[in-house]
OpenMM code with the backbone's topology and positions (N, CA, C; nanometers):
from openmm import Vec3, app, unit

residues = "MET GLU THR CYS PHE ASP TYR LEU GLN GLN GLU TYR LYS ILE LEU LYS ASN ILE THR VAL ILE LEU CYS LEU GLY LYS ILE ALA TYR ASP ALA THR CYS LYS LEU ILE LYS VAL LYS PRO GLU LYS PHE GLY TYR ASN LYS LEU PHE GLU TYR GLU SER VAL LYS VAL LEU THR SER TYR HIS PRO SER LYS GLN ASN THR GLN THR GLY ARG LEU THR TRP LYS GLU TRP SER ALA VAL PHE LEU LYS ALA LYS ARG LEU THR MET".split()
positions = [
    Vec3(-18.5152, -3.5070, 0.0180),
    Vec3(-18.4545, -3.4803, -0.1042),
    Vec3(-18.3526, -3.5744, -0.1560),
    Vec3(-18.2744, -3.6277, -0.0787),
    Vec3(-18.1728, -3.7407, -0.1269),
    Vec3(-18.2659, -3.8379, -0.1828),
    Vec3(-18.3493, -3.8916, -0.1384),
    Vec3(-18.4279, -4.0160, -0.1825),
    Vec3(-18.4664, -3.9838, -0.3289),
    Vec3(-18.5347, -3.8687, -0.3598),
    Vec3(-18.5852, -3.8279, -0.4827),
    Vec3(-18.4776, -3.7442, -0.5801),
    Vec3(-18.3683, -3.7484, -0.5553),
    Vec3(-18.2944, -3.6501, -0.6231),
    Vec3(-18.2538, -3.7125, -0.7677),
    Vec3(-18.2338, -3.8680, -0.7639),
    Vec3(-18.2163, -3.9300, -0.8959),
    Vec3(-18.3277, -3.9179, -0.9826),
    Vec3(-18.4494, -3.9039, -0.9468),
    Vec3(-18.5454, -3.8802, -1.0311),
    Vec3(-18.5762, -3.7555, -1.0858),
    Vec3(-18.5271, -3.6402, -1.0132),
    Vec3(-18.5095, -3.5090, -1.0422),
    Vec3(-18.4035, -3.4875, -1.1498),
    Vec3(-18.2959, -3.5451, -1.1245),
    Vec3(-18.2023, -3.5700, -1.2365),
    Vec3(-18.2239, -3.6163, -1.3619),
    Vec3(-18.3040, -3.7221, -1.3663),
    Vec3(-18.3520, -3.7993, -1.4844),
    Vec3(-18.4531, -3.7230, -1.5656),
    Vec3(-18.5458, -3.6448, -1.4920),
    Vec3(-18.6517, -3.5678, -1.5414),
    Vec3(-18.5907, -3.4450, -1.6092),
    Vec3(-18.4867, -3.3963, -1.5481),
    Vec3(-18.4135, -3.2756, -1.6016),
    Vec3(-18.3532, -3.3073, -1.7450),
    Vec3(-18.2880, -3.4270, -1.7525),
    Vec3(-18.2280, -3.4705, -1.8689),
    Vec3(-18.3404, -3.4844, -1.9819),
    Vec3(-18.4479, -3.5532, -1.9536),
    Vec3(-18.5503, -3.5778, -2.0332),
    Vec3(-18.6288, -3.4538, -2.1074),
    Vec3(-18.6394, -3.3364, -2.0019),
    Vec3(-18.6991, -3.2228, -2.0431),
    Vec3(-18.5880, -3.1218, -2.1157),
    Vec3(-18.5854, -3.1242, -2.2484),
    Vec3(-18.4808, -3.0478, -2.3009),
    Vec3(-18.5144, -2.9128, -2.3244),
    Vec3(-18.4035, -2.8160, -2.3242),
    Vec3(-18.4324, -2.6831, -2.3575),
    Vec3(-18.4994, -2.5970, -2.2352),
    Vec3(-18.4876, -2.6600, -2.1224),
    Vec3(-18.5550, -2.5735, -1.9872),
    Vec3(-18.4990, -2.4263, -1.9805),
    Vec3(-18.5845, -2.3374, -1.9671),
    Vec3(-18.5185, -2.2006, -1.9620),
    Vec3(-18.5672, -2.1349, -1.8257),
    Vec3(-18.6906, -2.1975, -1.7663),
    Vec3(-18.7308, -2.1433, -1.6437),
    Vec3(-18.7808, -2.2615, -1.5421),
    Vec3(-18.7362, -2.2667, -1.4224),
    Vec3(-18.7860, -2.3592, -1.3206),
    Vec3(-18.8390, -2.2744, -1.2049),
    Vec3(-18.9686, -2.3163, -1.1714),
    Vec3(-19.0461, -2.2494, -1.0579),
    Vec3(-19.0424, -2.3465, -0.9536),
    Vec3(-18.9809, -2.3014, -0.8466),
    Vec3(-18.9451, -2.3673, -0.7246),
    Vec3(-19.0516, -2.3536, -0.6182),
    Vec3(-19.1282, -2.4464, -0.5669),
    Vec3(-19.2536, -2.4233, -0.4718),
    Vec3(-19.1951, -2.4744, -0.3430),
    Vec3(-19.1196, -2.3786, -0.2669),
    Vec3(-19.0677, -2.3819, -0.1496),
    Vec3(-18.9107, -2.3982, -0.1306),
    Vec3(-18.8555, -2.3796, -0.0328),
    Vec3(-18.7053, -2.3911, -0.0137),
    Vec3(-18.6505, -2.5226, -0.0565),
    Vec3(-18.7184, -2.6179, -0.0221),
    Vec3(-18.6765, -2.7582, -0.0396),
    Vec3(-18.6385, -2.7918, -0.1760),
    Vec3(-18.7410, -2.7505, -0.2663),
    Vec3(-18.7311, -2.7379, -0.4052),
    Vec3(-18.6399, -2.6551, -0.4699),
    Vec3(-18.6227, -2.5194, -0.3939),
    Vec3(-18.5137, -2.4441, -0.4563),
    Vec3(-18.3645, -2.5091, -0.4192),
    Vec3(-18.3374, -2.5559, -0.3146),
    Vec3(-18.2299, -2.6262, -0.2730),
    Vec3(-18.1726, -2.7344, -0.3787),
    Vec3(-18.3020, -2.8198, -0.4074),
    Vec3(-18.2736, -2.9232, -0.4921),
    Vec3(-18.2345, -2.8859, -0.6342),
    Vec3(-18.3002, -2.7649, -0.6530),
    Vec3(-18.2904, -2.7189, -0.7965),
    Vec3(-18.1326, -2.6602, -0.8110),
    Vec3(-18.0900, -2.5997, -0.7038),
    Vec3(-17.9522, -2.5317, -0.7021),
    Vec3(-17.8572, -2.6778, -0.7246),
    Vec3(-17.8799, -2.7684, -0.6352),
    Vec3(-17.7918, -2.8823, -0.6645),
    Vec3(-17.7935, -2.9357, -0.7940),
    Vec3(-17.9112, -2.9383, -0.8432),
    Vec3(-17.9239, -2.9953, -0.9799),
    Vec3(-17.8351, -2.9181, -1.0893),
    Vec3(-17.8425, -2.7666, -1.0656),
    Vec3(-17.7753, -2.7221, -1.1785),
    Vec3(-17.6392, -2.6532, -1.1240),
    Vec3(-17.5992, -2.7118, -1.0137),
    Vec3(-17.4712, -2.7166, -0.9480),
    Vec3(-17.4321, -2.5525, -0.9456),
    Vec3(-17.5233, -2.4843, -0.8732),
    Vec3(-17.4987, -2.3387, -0.8050),
    Vec3(-17.5145, -2.3486, -0.6705),
    Vec3(-17.4480, -2.2431, -0.6094),
    Vec3(-17.4563, -2.2180, -0.4547),
    Vec3(-17.6030, -2.1574, -0.4155),
    Vec3(-17.6821, -2.1977, -0.3530),
    Vec3(-17.8194, -2.1380, -0.3109),
    Vec3(-17.8054, -1.9896, -0.2562),
    Vec3(-17.8899, -1.9032, -0.3025),
    Vec3(-17.8861, -1.7790, -0.2580),
    Vec3(-17.9922, -1.7702, -0.1346),
    Vec3(-18.0190, -1.6542, -0.0895),
    Vec3(-18.1329, -1.6430, 0.0163),
    Vec3(-18.2824, -1.6678, -0.0473),
    Vec3(-18.3415, -1.7456, 0.0104),
    Vec3(-18.4757, -1.7961, -0.0390),
    Vec3(-18.5872, -1.7025, -0.0055),
    Vec3(-18.6775, -1.6787, -0.0826),
    Vec3(-18.7872, -1.5847, -0.0546),
    Vec3(-18.9051, -1.6017, -0.1722),
    Vec3(-19.0024, -1.5395, -0.1518),
    Vec3(-19.1236, -1.5478, -0.2358),
    Vec3(-19.1051, -1.4570, -0.3560),
    Vec3(-19.1140, -1.5096, -0.4677),
    Vec3(-19.1184, -1.4342, -0.6009),
    Vec3(-18.9850, -1.3700, -0.6177),
    Vec3(-18.8834, -1.4404, -0.5912),
    Vec3(-18.7256, -1.4060, -0.6405),
    Vec3(-18.6961, -1.4811, -0.7547),
    Vec3(-18.6248, -1.3852, -0.8114),
    Vec3(-18.5861, -1.4569, -0.9700),
    Vec3(-18.4260, -1.4551, -0.9699),
    Vec3(-18.3743, -1.5814, -0.9761),
    Vec3(-18.2091, -1.5985, -1.0027),
    Vec3(-18.2067, -1.6325, -1.1382),
    Vec3(-18.1079, -1.5720, -1.2031),
    Vec3(-18.0576, -1.5902, -1.3145),
    Vec3(-17.9180, -1.6499, -1.3376),
    Vec3(-17.9091, -1.7753, -1.3634),
    Vec3(-17.7938, -1.8817, -1.3789),
    Vec3(-17.7543, -1.8677, -1.5474),
    Vec3(-17.6557, -1.9461, -1.5707),
    Vec3(-17.6061, -1.9477, -1.7118),
    Vec3(-17.7041, -2.0107, -1.7867),
    Vec3(-17.7610, -2.1333, -1.7313),
    Vec3(-17.8423, -2.2115, -1.8497),
    Vec3(-18.0108, -2.1945, -1.8102),
    Vec3(-18.0294, -2.1329, -1.6985),
    Vec3(-18.1752, -2.1382, -1.6545),
    Vec3(-18.2088, -2.0120, -1.5537),
    Vec3(-18.3220, -1.9742, -1.5719),
    Vec3(-18.3945, -1.8824, -1.4718),
    Vec3(-18.4663, -1.9527, -1.3514),
    Vec3(-18.4531, -1.9086, -1.2403),
    Vec3(-18.4955, -2.0010, -1.1306),
    Vec3(-18.5871, -1.8904, -1.0498),
    Vec3(-18.7373, -1.9344, -1.0488),
    Vec3(-18.8179, -1.8498, -0.9867),
    Vec3(-18.8666, -1.9141, -0.8524),
    Vec3(-18.8796, -1.8475, -0.7558),
    Vec3(-18.9311, -1.8938, -0.6193),
    Vec3(-19.0541, -1.8569, -0.5738),
    Vec3(-19.1124, -1.9543, -0.5055),
    Vec3(-19.2417, -1.9176, -0.4321),
    Vec3(-19.2459, -1.9999, -0.3019),
    Vec3(-19.3195, -1.9488, -0.1917),
    Vec3(-19.3484, -2.0302, -0.0761),
    Vec3(-19.4434, -2.1423, -0.1296),
    Vec3(-19.4093, -2.2633, -0.0609),
    Vec3(-19.4821, -2.3796, -0.0889),
    Vec3(-19.6241, -2.3663, -0.0569),
    Vec3(-19.7237, -2.4082, -0.1234),
    Vec3(-19.8797, -2.3787, -0.1071),
    Vec3(-19.9278, -2.4694, -0.0046),
    Vec3(-19.8395, -2.4993, 0.1123),
    Vec3(-19.8906, -2.5612, 0.2277),
    Vec3(-19.9961, -2.5017, 0.3156),
    Vec3(-20.0821, -2.5664, 0.3893),
    Vec3(-20.1761, -2.4846, 0.4747),
    Vec3(-20.1095, -2.4057, 0.5730),
    Vec3(-19.9833, -2.4585, 0.6006),
    Vec3(-19.9048, -2.3464, 0.6852),
    Vec3(-19.8917, -2.2070, 0.6358),
    Vec3(-19.8526, -2.2087, 0.5019),
    Vec3(-19.8498, -2.0871, 0.4138),
    Vec3(-19.9691, -2.0055, 0.3781),
    Vec3(-20.0570, -2.1030, 0.3245),
    Vec3(-20.1941, -2.0387, 0.3007),
    Vec3(-20.2910, -2.0001, 0.4007),
    Vec3(-20.2970, -2.0832, 0.5044),
    Vec3(-20.4143, -2.0411, 0.5999),
    Vec3(-20.3497, -1.9356, 0.6864),
    Vec3(-20.2253, -1.8980, 0.6991),
    Vec3(-20.1741, -1.7948, 0.7806),
    Vec3(-20.1536, -1.6713, 0.7133),
    Vec3(-20.1913, -1.6891, 0.5509),
    Vec3(-20.1675, -1.5540, 0.4767),
    Vec3(-20.0550, -1.5273, 0.4384),
    Vec3(-19.9471, -1.6183, 0.4708),
    Vec3(-19.8106, -1.5828, 0.4059),
    Vec3(-19.8048, -1.5963, 0.2631),
    Vec3(-19.8881, -1.6745, 0.2259),
    Vec3(-19.9062, -1.7147, 0.0573),
    Vec3(-20.0695, -1.6807, 0.0171),
    Vec3(-20.0891, -1.5731, -0.0419),
    Vec3(-20.2245, -1.5518, -0.0806),
    Vec3(-20.2609, -1.6246, -0.2124),
    Vec3(-20.3820, -1.6199, -0.2503),
    Vec3(-20.4386, -1.6680, -0.3836),
    Vec3(-20.3810, -1.5923, -0.4786),
    Vec3(-20.3940, -1.4385, -0.4589),
    Vec3(-20.3302, -1.3600, -0.5705),
    Vec3(-20.1821, -1.3643, -0.5840),
    Vec3(-20.1124, -1.3821, -0.4802),
    Vec3(-19.9593, -1.4061, -0.5015),
    Vec3(-19.9178, -1.5360, -0.5813),
    Vec3(-20.0072, -1.6528, -0.5260),
    Vec3(-19.9825, -1.7800, -0.5783),
    Vec3(-20.0207, -1.7635, -0.7474),
    Vec3(-20.1204, -1.7179, -0.7857),
    Vec3(-20.1478, -1.6746, -0.9237),
    Vec3(-20.0500, -1.5994, -1.0022),
    Vec3(-19.9868, -1.4939, -0.9341),
    Vec3(-19.8985, -1.4018, -0.9813),
    Vec3(-19.7693, -1.4624, -1.0032),
    Vec3(-19.7254, -1.5440, -0.9364),
    Vec3(-19.5927, -1.6215, -0.9490),
    Vec3(-19.5953, -1.7022, -1.0772),
    Vec3(-19.7181, -1.7843, -1.0988),
    Vec3(-19.7368, -1.8537, -1.2210),
    Vec3(-19.7299, -1.7774, -1.3425),
    Vec3(-19.8116, -1.6748, -1.3298),
    Vec3(-19.7949, -1.5892, -1.4515),
    Vec3(-19.6602, -1.5027, -1.4958),
    Vec3(-19.5959, -1.4928, -1.3780),
    Vec3(-19.4493, -1.4494, -1.4088),
    Vec3(-19.3652, -1.5433, -1.4583),
    Vec3(-19.3882, -1.6710, -1.4100),
    Vec3(-19.3048, -1.7870, -1.4706),
    Vec3(-19.3456, -1.7922, -1.6333),
    Vec3(-19.4637, -1.7896, -1.6487),
    Vec3(-19.5175, -1.8038, -1.7862),
    Vec3(-19.4421, -1.6977, -1.8819),
    Vec3(-19.4486, -1.5751, -1.8287),
    Vec3(-19.4018, -1.4459, -1.8955),
    Vec3(-19.2430, -1.4871, -1.9156),
    Vec3(-19.1734, -1.5394, -1.8160),
    Vec3(-19.0262, -1.5497, -1.8597),
    Vec3(-19.0064, -1.6504, -1.9566),
    Vec3(-19.1029, -1.7412, -1.9871),
    Vec3(-19.0686, -1.8391, -2.0985),
    Vec3(-19.0804, -1.7854, -2.2250),
    Vec3(-19.1393, -1.6676, -2.2393),
    Vec3(-19.1861, -1.5925, -2.3823),
    Vec3(-19.0615, -1.5335, -2.4337),
] * unit.nanometer
topology = app.Topology()
chain = topology.addChain("A")
for resn in residues:
    res = topology.addResidue(resn, chain)
    for name in ("N", "CA", "C"):
        topology.addAtom(name, app.Element.getBySymbol(name[0]), res)
């Protein structure tokens, strides 16, 4: 995370008017919290955190560990993207 954090900061600056960030996994969520300077809350699937400038939606990472064990199903994976899209409208 530390190695790539500078790239994340640069990308965040380039992308203006971000209202929703979808974090795929706890590492992504922790990095996002560091980026927007908030204390991370308890991570979980399909959790929505609303901070001053942005809404942060979380999902389990789509790794084999999560998909092949049934922790993250295709239906859940699709649903979290639809929710993220609705949040931008």
